[in-house]
C-alpha distance (Angstrom), angle and dihedral (degrees) to the residues before:
residue distance angle dihedral
X1 . . .
X2 3.74 . .
X3 3.70 117.3 .
X4 3.81 93.6 -114.7
X5 3.75 90.9 54.2
X6 3.79 90.5 47.2
X7 3.85 89.4 50.4
X8 3.76 92.5 49.8
X9 3.82 91.1 49.2
X10 3.79 90.2 48.4
X11 3.77 87.8 53.5
X12 3.76 94.3 49.3
X13 3.87 95.5 45.5
X14 3.80 97.7 41.1
X15 3.84 94.6 49.0
X16 3.85 91.3 37.8
X17 3.88 91.6 -131.8
X18 3.77 129.9 154.7
X19 3.87 111.2 -104.8
X20 3.79 85.3 -122.0
X21 3.77 91.2 61.5
X22 3.79 93.1 50.9
X23 3.80 117.7 101.9
X24 3.80 131.5 168.5
X25 3.81 84.4 -128.3
X26 3.83 90.9 65.2
X27 3.79 115.9 135.7
X28 3.77 133.4 -171.9
X29 3.78 110.1 -82.8
X30 3.83 93.4 9.7
X31 3.85 88.1 113.0
X32 3.77 127.8 32.2
X33 3.84 89.2 -119.9
X34 3.70 92.2 64.3
X35 3.81 101.1 67.0
X36 3.80 129.8 134.3
X37 3.84 93.8 -81.8
X38 3.78 95.4 48.9
X39 3.71 90.0 42.7
X40 3.77 87.1 66.7
X41 3.74 90.7 46.0
X42 3.72 88.6 54.2
X43 3.78 92.9 48.6
X44 3.74 90.3 51.9
X45 3.85 91.3 48.0
X46 3.74 89.2 51.6
X47 3.84 94.4 48.3
X48 3.87 89.8 48.6
X49 3.76 95.6 42.4
X50 3.78 94.4 49.3
X51 3.76 98.5 31.2
X52 3.88 93.2 -123.4
X53 3.85 136.9 124.6
X54 3.80 109.8 -136.8
X55 3.88 122.8 -148.3
X56 3.72 118.2 -110.8
X57 3.85 90.4 -115.0
X58 3.80 90.6 55.0
X59 3.78 92.1 50.6
X60 3.80 90.6 51.0
X61 3.83 92.2 44.1
X62 3.85 92.5 49.2
X63 3.79 94.8 104.5
X64 3.81 104.3 146.3
X65 3.75 144.0 14.9
X66 3.82 91.4 -100.4
X67 3.84 94.0 43.6
X68 3.91 85.5 54.2
X69 3.81 91.1 58.0
X70 3.75 89.5 54.5
X71 3.79 91.9 48.0
X72 3.78 94.0 47.9
X73 3.88 90.3 54.1
X74 3.76 85.7 66.3
X75 3.82 86.9 63.9
X76 3.80 92.6 47.1
X77 3.83 94.7 -102.9
X78 3.74 115.2 133.6
């Protein structure tokens, strides 16, 4: 599985959203499922899925699907 597909799947599973509701334009608090609690579930899912530990600043800065791609590049995930 490509990392982008894995990233998308982690988003969908962590936020418990329907695949039809997913969009690469998704931003924090755009949908009720991406609230502060599920944000931490998403961060945990990404850390587990990619076997990384993200810095607190990156977790706070992770404000959209696209921003997440930029952040994950810092951890050599593309």
